Backbone as numpy.savetxt, mean C-alpha at the origin, in Angstrom:
# Nx Ny Nz CAx CAy CAz Cx Cy Cz
-17.17 -24.16 32.22 -17.55 -22.70 32.71 -17.43 -21.66 32.45
-16.06 -21.71 33.10 -15.30 -20.42 33.51 -13.83 -20.28 31.92
-14.13 -21.29 31.54 -13.43 -21.41 29.87 -14.13 -20.61 28.95
-15.56 -21.02 28.88 -16.62 -20.01 28.01 -16.92 -18.70 28.61
-16.71 -17.96 29.90 -16.92 -16.77 30.17 -15.52 -16.21 29.68
-14.88 -16.98 30.01 -13.28 -15.82 29.50 -13.62 -15.87 28.10
-13.84 -16.82 27.48 -13.64 -16.73 25.82 -14.43 -15.39 25.31
-16.15 -15.71 26.05 -16.83 -14.62 25.91 -16.68 -13.02 25.88
-15.89 -13.16 27.06 -15.26 -11.99 27.58 -14.29 -11.41 26.59
-13.20 -12.15 25.89 -12.32 -11.98 24.96 -12.77 -11.42 23.36
-14.05 -12.03 23.41 -14.54 -11.91 22.24 -15.16 -10.35 21.88
-15.31 -10.03 23.32 -16.29 -8.81 23.27 -15.26 -7.93 23.03
-14.05 -7.76 23.72 -13.29 -7.20 23.47 -12.50 -6.75 22.49
-12.24 -7.33 22.09 -11.50 -7.77 20.27 -11.96 -6.92 19.74
-13.20 -6.08 19.05 -13.79 -4.58 18.22 -13.24 -3.96 18.79
-12.76 -3.51 20.68 -12.54 -2.92 20.39 -11.11 -2.49 20.46
-10.49 -3.32 19.91 -8.89 -2.79 19.28 -8.77 -2.49 18.25
-10.29 -2.83 17.16 -10.23 -2.30 16.12 -10.44 -0.48 16.25
-10.81 -0.04 16.79 -11.71 1.27 16.93 -10.21 2.15 16.82
-10.22 3.25 16.43 -8.97 4.11 16.70 -8.20 3.49 15.14
-8.46 2.97 14.78 -7.74 2.13 13.42 -8.20 2.58 12.13
-7.65 3.23 11.42 -8.06 3.56 10.03 -7.08 2.89 9.20
-7.66 2.38 7.80 -7.41 1.40 6.89 -7.24 1.72 5.32
-6.43 1.72 4.68 -6.51 1.29 3.30 -5.93 0.53 2.97
-6.70 -0.35 1.79 -5.86 -1.58 1.14 -5.56 -0.92 -0.59
-4.79 -1.41 -1.02 -4.74 -1.10 -2.70 -3.63 -2.03 -3.20
-3.67 -1.55 -4.32 -3.04 -2.69 -5.58 -1.58 -1.58 -6.12
-0.61 -2.26 -6.37 0.35 -1.44 -7.15 1.06 -1.70 -8.10
0.75 -1.49 -9.35 0.98 -2.02 -10.78 1.65 -0.89 -11.46
2.93 -1.65 -12.47 3.36 -0.68 -13.48 2.37 -0.34 -14.59
3.07 -0.07 -15.73 2.73 0.50 -16.73 2.01 -0.46 -17.70
2.46 -1.60 -17.33 2.07 -2.45 -18.20 0.70 -3.40 -17.72
0.91 -3.32 -16.39 -0.74 -3.70 -15.31 0.20 -5.08 -14.86
1.11 -5.50 -14.43 2.33 -5.88 -13.72 2.52 -5.50 -12.00
2.08 -6.44 -11.27 2.22 -5.84 -9.85 3.97 -5.99 -9.47
3.79 -4.58 -8.72 5.03 -4.06 -8.60 5.36 -4.35 -6.86
6.63 -5.28 -6.62 6.87 -6.05 -5.35 8.00 -4.71 -4.72
7.40 -5.11 -3.25 8.41 -3.73 -2.06 8.12 -2.62 -2.37
7.17 -2.30 -3.04 7.32 -0.74 -3.31 6.79 0.01 -1.73
7.05 0.68 -1.62 7.15 1.39 -0.18 5.32 2.51 -0.45
4.68 2.58 0.54 3.58 3.55 0.80 3.63 3.57 2.26
3.96 5.12 2.10 3.54 5.72 3.30 2.63 6.59 3.64
2.90 7.29 4.96 1.64 8.42 5.21 2.82 9.33 5.58
2.70 10.67 4.62 3.49 12.10 4.97 3.25 12.48 6.23
4.81 12.33 6.86 4.46 13.08 8.15 4.34 11.98 9.34
4.32 10.43 9.16 4.38 9.84 10.22 5.31 8.95 9.91
5.11 7.13 10.98 5.95 6.70 10.90 5.02 5.27 10.43
3.98 6.06 9.35 3.33 4.45 9.16 3.75 3.94 7.61
4.77 2.68 7.44 4.85 2.57 5.84 4.40 1.04 5.82
3.93 0.74 4.65 3.67 -0.39 4.07 4.19 -0.75 3.33
4.67 -2.15 2.67 5.43 -2.49 1.48 4.40 -3.55 0.88
4.43 -3.39 -0.24 3.37 -4.32 -1.34 4.07 -5.75 -1.80
3.25 -6.98 -1.54 3.17 -8.15 -1.46 3.95 -8.04 -2.71
3.59 -9.97 -3.08 4.06 -10.19 -4.49 3.37 -9.80 -5.32
1.85 -9.95 -5.04 0.60 -9.54 -5.67 1.00 -7.89 -5.76
1.53 -7.00 -5.41 1.57 -5.56 -5.67 0.44 -4.96 -4.07
0.14 -6.12 -3.67 -1.51 -5.64 -2.98 -0.37 -4.62 -1.74
-1.29 -4.24 -0.98 -0.66 -3.57 0.47 -2.22 -2.89 1.31
-1.82 -3.36 3.00 -2.54 -2.54 3.59 -2.04 -1.48 4.75
-2.01 -0.44 4.46 -1.59 0.78 5.59 -2.95 1.24 6.27
-2.40 1.22 7.85 -3.21 1.18 9.21 -2.73 2.25 10.06
-3.21 3.35 10.39 -3.12 4.12 11.08 -4.00 4.77 11.86
-3.60 5.02 13.47 -4.10 5.71 14.72 -4.38 7.20 13.91
-3.88 8.00 13.08 -3.85 9.24 12.38 -5.46 9.35 11.64
-6.43 10.00 11.75 -7.17 10.46 11.23 -7.41 10.99 9.73
-8.18 10.31 8.76 -7.89 10.35 7.64 -7.81 12.15 7.02
-7.51 11.71 5.99 -7.11 13.19 4.82 -5.61 12.75 4.83
-5.46 11.54 4.40 -3.81 11.26 4.67 -3.29 11.97 2.62
-1.98 12.13 3.71 -1.13 12.01 2.02 -0.25 11.24 1.84
-0.59 10.29 0.79 0.50 8.95 0.93 1.78 9.43 -0.19
2.83 8.77 0.03 3.87 8.71 -0.91 4.09 7.20 -1.33
4.25 7.15 -2.40 4.53 5.67 -2.86 6.12 5.79 -3.84
6.67 4.95 -3.37 8.16 4.63 -4.30 8.35 3.55 -4.28
9.00 3.02 -5.32 9.77 1.95 -5.68 11.09 2.46 -7.00
11.69 1.46 -6.81 13.56 2.03 -7.79 12.73 1.19 -8.94
13.33 2.49 -9.68 12.70 2.15 -11.28 11.85 2.59 -11.79
10.94 3.48 -11.07 9.74 4.11 -10.91 9.58 5.35 -10.71
8.60 6.41 -11.20 8.71 7.31 -10.74 7.59 7.79 -9.33
8.15 8.52 -8.30 7.28 8.47 -7.07 5.92 8.97 -7.09
5.13 8.45 -6.48 3.82 9.52 -6.41 3.47 9.92 -5.30
2.35 10.88 -5.36 2.10 10.89 -4.45 0.38 11.61 -4.28
-0.31 10.82 -3.14 -1.63 11.10 -3.51 -2.43 11.39 -2.25
-3.52 11.72 -1.99 -4.39 12.24 -1.10 -5.71 11.13 -0.66
-5.81 11.10 0.40 -6.78 10.17 0.84 -7.86 10.67 1.33
-9.06 10.56 1.53 -9.81 11.02 1.93 -10.60 10.32 3.08
-11.03 8.97 2.79 -11.31 8.14 3.62 -10.67 6.63 3.35
-10.95 5.60 3.90 -10.88 4.24 4.49 -11.59 3.58 3.39
-10.94 2.36 3.33 -11.38 1.28 2.59 -10.54 1.06 1.18
-11.09 0.16 -0.03 -9.38 0.14 -0.86 -9.59 0.67 -1.99
-7.97 1.00 -2.75 -8.38 1.69 -3.90 -8.50 1.18 -5.12
-8.56 1.54 -6.06 -8.52 1.28 -7.07 -6.76 0.82 -7.71
-6.29 0.20 -8.33 -4.95 -0.03 -8.76 -4.03 1.27 -9.04
-3.10 1.29 -8.50 -2.38 2.48 -8.71 -1.35 2.02 -9.75
-0.91 2.97 -10.45 -0.34 2.49 -11.72 0.99 3.78 -11.51
2.18 3.18 -11.49 3.79 3.95 -11.38 4.13 3.78 -12.74
4.96 5.17 -13.16 4.99 5.10 -14.36 6.87 4.83 -14.38
7.43 4.35 -15.40 8.76 4.17 -15.19 9.74 5.67 -14.88
10.77 5.14 -14.57 11.57 6.29 -14.33 12.51 6.05 -15.52
13.12 7.65 -15.71 13.85 7.45 -17.34 14.65 6.53 -17.11
15.47 6.43 -16.17 16.70 5.41 -16.30 16.12 4.14 -16.79
14.98 3.62 -16.30 14.72 2.27 -16.60 14.07 2.17 -18.02
13.39 3.96 -18.11 12.76 3.24 -19.84 13.90 3.12 -20.93
14.83 4.17 -20.18 16.05 4.01 -21.27 16.69 2.15 -21.50
16.44 1.93 -20.42 16.88 0.41 -20.16 16.25 -0.34 -20.99
14.82 -0.09 -21.05 13.83 -0.89 -21.66 13.63 -0.86 -22.93
13.99 0.66 -23.63 14.36 0.96 -24.63 15.45 -0.10 -25.41
16.32 0.13 -25.01 17.81 0.09 -25.36 17.84 -1.52 -25.51
17.06 -2.53 -24.26 17.02 -4.05 -24.43 16.24 -4.23 -25.63
14.85 -3.58 -26.03 14.29 -3.91 -27.29 14.88 -3.43 -28.40
15.30 -2.90 -28.32 15.94 -1.81 -29.62 17.35 -3.24 -30.22
17.95 -3.94 -29.21 18.69 -4.49 -29.56 18.50 -6.27 -29.49
17.09 -6.13 -29.53 16.62 -7.74 -30.28 15.88 -7.73 -31.45
15.93 -6.83 -31.86 15.52 -6.39 -33.36 16.26 -6.92 -35.07
C-alpha cells in the first residue's frame, strides 16, 4: 500500500518539474535537404545550447520566457539568426553553404566532368 501511495505522489509531482520550461524543436538541413549533424542552436544571451543529432533534429529548452533570438552555426555553413515568439515545433531550417564550401563543391563538380 505504501508503494502505491509513494508512486502516486511521485506521479503527481512530475508535471510540476515541467512548469517554467519553454521548449522548441526543429530540424536543420542544408540547401539540398540533407540533415546537418552537430549544428549548434543557442539562445542569444544565455548558456542554453542544443546540438542537432544525425537527423538534424534538435530540442532547445530554457526557463527564459519566449521572444528568443536563436543563433544557428555549423562549420561549412553561413550562420543564421531567428526570433522565436513561442514554443512548439519549427519547420525545417535551411542553412546555406558558406563561400569556402561553395568553392569546394564547385571545384569538385568541375573536375568530375
